[in-house]
C-alpha positions, 0 to 999 in steps of 0.5 A: 476503459475508465481508470480504476486504479493507479499503480506506482511502477519503480523502474529506472527505464522510463521506456519500460514504465511507458510500455507497461502503462500502455499495456495496463491501460485497457484493463483500467490501470493508470501507471506512474513512474518515479524519477531516477537520476544517476547515482541517486540513493536508496533513501532518495527513491524511497522518499518519492515512493512514500510520498506517493499517496495516490497509488493503489499498488506498487510494482517493483522491477527487480533488476534496477542496477542493470544500467548502473544508474543506482546501486541497489536492486528491487528486493531491498525496495520490497524489504523496506516497503513491507516494513513500513507499509505492511499489507499494502499491495505490491509486486516484483516485476522481473525478466528472470523469475528464478534469479529473483527468487533467491533474494525476494522475501515473498516469492509469491509476489514475483511476476515474470514480464514475459509471462503476464502479457504473453496471451490475452488470457494471461494478461486478464489473469494478471490484472485480476490478481492486481485488482484483487489484491487492491480490493483486499487491502481496501476491505481490510481497512474498511472492516477495521474502520467499521468496527471502530465506528460501531464501538464508538457508537455503542460507547456513546449509547451504553458504554463499553466493557473493558474488553471493548475498550481494549479492542478499540485501542488495538484497532486504532493502533493497527490502522496507524501501523499500516503506514509507519512513514507518516506522522500519526495525525492523532496520538495513540492516547487519543482513545484511551481509558480516560478519553472514553469518558468523553466518547462524544469528543472521542468519536468526532476526533477518531473519525477525522483521524480514520478518514485522513488515514483512509484518504492516504491509504487509498483512492476510491 
């Protein structure tokens, strides 16, 4: 099957990464791992994660410190990732779901390694849920982009009301907040009440900003 999506899999064991790369490939997923070194810090790992602009979903192994390579587990990654990239699809992957539930913030994101590939039916259900999460995130971005484009067109053609101006600014802010690890290509004041007097320029710059954000947030 042709690859449709890329999963970033955080696991200190490269054999595990290879195993699930083989298992997920027939369902259209490419799996890529991250580099682990003995004693590496949490920040060193997260730098890799946040620099991975080609992934559509993050899969986090819960028991990362089982081999004593690192001193932290997956729930710390979940917390940091959620704070910095809210709404981006991720799951917690574990061999002990009941134990992980005590630490993970969103237990609905936990998947048991032994269950998801137990049968062909469970594998299909698992991969369908992964794809659904990815598409929901993409649609969330696309809807906001469409609303911004519509407001910019209306502003050029007939002007915007004060509530529409507020909506335009809020939508831009919401898109920017989807990835707090990146420097904003265009400051929030780009779409401001003053700038709305020059909507031709605003539209051009805003669309360039939106396109760069979309390209970094997902791969089509």
